[in-house]
C-alpha positions in Angstrom: 104.1 126.7 93.4 100.3 126.9 93.6 98.0 124.0 94.5 100.6 121.8 96.3 100.0 122.6 99.9 103.2 120.7 101.1 105.5 123.1 99.2 106.3 126.6 100.2 106.7 129.6 97.9 110.3 128.5 97.0 109.2 124.9 96.3 110.7 123.5 99.6 108.8 120.7 101.4 106.9 121.8 104.5 104.3 120.5 106.9 101.0 122.3 106.4 100.0 124.6 109.3 96.6 123.4 110.4 96.6 125.3 113.7 94.0 127.8 112.6 91.5 125.2 111.4 88.7 124.0 113.6 88.5 120.4 114.8 85.8 118.5 112.9 84.7 115.0 112.4 86.4 113.4 109.4 86.4 110.0 107.8 88.1 108.5 104.8 87.7 105.2 103.0 90.4 103.6 100.9 90.5 100.4 98.9 92.8 98.1 97.1 92.9 94.6 95.7 95.2 91.6 95.7 94.7 89.0 92.9 95.9 85.4 93.6 95.7 81.9 92.4 92.7 79.7 93.4 95.0 77.5 95.4 96.4 80.5 97.5 92.9 81.9 97.9 91.6 78.6 99.2 94.3 78.4 101.8 93.6 82.0 102.9 89.8 81.3 103.2 90.4 78.1 105.1 92.9 79.7 107.4 95.1 76.7 106.7 98.4 78.3 105.8 101.3 77.5 108.0 101.2 81.1 109.2 97.6 80.8 110.6 94.7 83.1 110.0 95.9 85.3 107.2 92.8 87.5 107.1 93.1 88.3 110.9 96.8 89.1 110.5 96.0 91.5 107.6 93.2 93.2 109.5 95.5 93.8 112.5 98.4 95.0 110.3 96.1 97.5 108.6 94.9 98.9 111.9 98.4 99.1 113.3 99.6 100.8 110.1 96.9 103.5 110.3 98.1 104.3 113.8 101.7 104.8 112.5 101.0 106.8 109.3 102.7 110.0 110.6 105.8 107.9 111.3 105.9 106.7 107.7 104.8 109.7 105.6 107.2 112.6 106.4 104.8 115.5 106.2 101.7 113.8 107.6 100.2 115.1 110.8 99.8 112.6 113.7 96.1 112.2 114.3 94.0 110.9 117.2 92.2 108.2 115.4 88.7 107.4 116.8 88.1 104.4 114.5 89.9 102.2 112.1 88.0 99.4 110.3 89.5 96.9 107.8 87.0 94.9 105.7 88.3 92.0 103.6 86.1 90.7 100.7 87.1 87.5 98.9 85.8 86.5 95.5 86.9 84.0 92.9 90.2 85.7 92.0 91.4 87.5 95.1 90.6 89.8 98.0 89.5 93.4 98.2 90.6 95.4 101.2 88.6 98.4 102.3 90.0 100.6 105.1 87.9 103.2 107.0 89.5 105.7 109.3 87.8 108.3 111.4 89.0 111.2 113.6 88.0 114.5 115.1 90.9 116.7 114.1 92.1 119.7 112.0 93.1 117.6 109.0 91.8 114.6 107.1 92.5 110.9 107.4 93.0 110.0 103.8 96.6 109.0 104.3 95.7 106.8 107.2 93.1 105.0 105.2 95.5 104.5 102.3 98.2 103.3 104.6 95.9 100.9 106.3 94.6 99.4 103.0 98.1 99.1 101.6 99.7 97.4 104.6 96.8 95.0 104.9 97.4 94.1 101.2 101.1 93.8 101.7 100.5 91.5 104.7 98.3 89.2 102.6 101.1 89.1 100.0 103.8 88.4 102.6 101.8 85.6 104.2 100.9 83.8 100.9 103.9 84.5 98.8 105.3 80.9 99.4 102.2 79.5 97.6 101.7 82.1 94.9 104.6 84.3 93.6 102.4 85.8 90.8 100.0 87.8 93.1 99.4 91.4 92.1 98.3 94.3 94.2 96.5 97.1 92.4 93.7 99.7 92.5 94.8 101.3 95.8 92.9 104.6 96.1 90.7 106.8 98.2 87.0 106.1 97.4 85.4 108.5 99.9 86.1 111.4 102.2 83.6 112.8 104.7 83.9 116.1 106.6 86.4 118.8 106.7 86.6 122.2 104.9 86.2 120.8 101.4 83.2 118.7 102.4 82.2 115.2 101.4 83.5 113.4 98.3 82.8 109.9 96.9 84.5 108.3 93.9 81.6 107.9 91.5 83.2 104.8 90.0 83.2 103.0 93.3 80.2 101.2 94.8 81.0 102.4 98.3 78.3 105.1 98.4 75.6 102.6 97.4 76.8 99.9 99.8 76.9 102.4 102.7 73.4 103.9 102.1 
């Protein structure tokens, strides 16, 4: 099987050997969105749900999730994260989560960024589900990767690169 690094020659799952790679600075940015009713959004923005400050809880959950990624994704290497940031942007119909993870290591942090964004979104859902059962989570994806052997990459459809300039 060519191209899939987590499969050996016979197709069996394996953890990629990164031992021979140099440690380099790496960063990944992932995003996702939760859409919710205006009533639910107002409660979140006012921090007036019975569960307290929903945005703070989602931010902490995302950070904690990034740190536990190797425990959740079977073939993922544990990484010494140097930074995890969770940004939450509300608009008229929901909240966009952007997770940024950084490390100096032999492999990238895309999985940590994806995990952080997803768990932050799931936390928002969990904390608001009593008010809005029709919420949807979508668009979870990596929008930028910096460093490593394959170099920098930015999703040309995202606005991350212009926002970060």
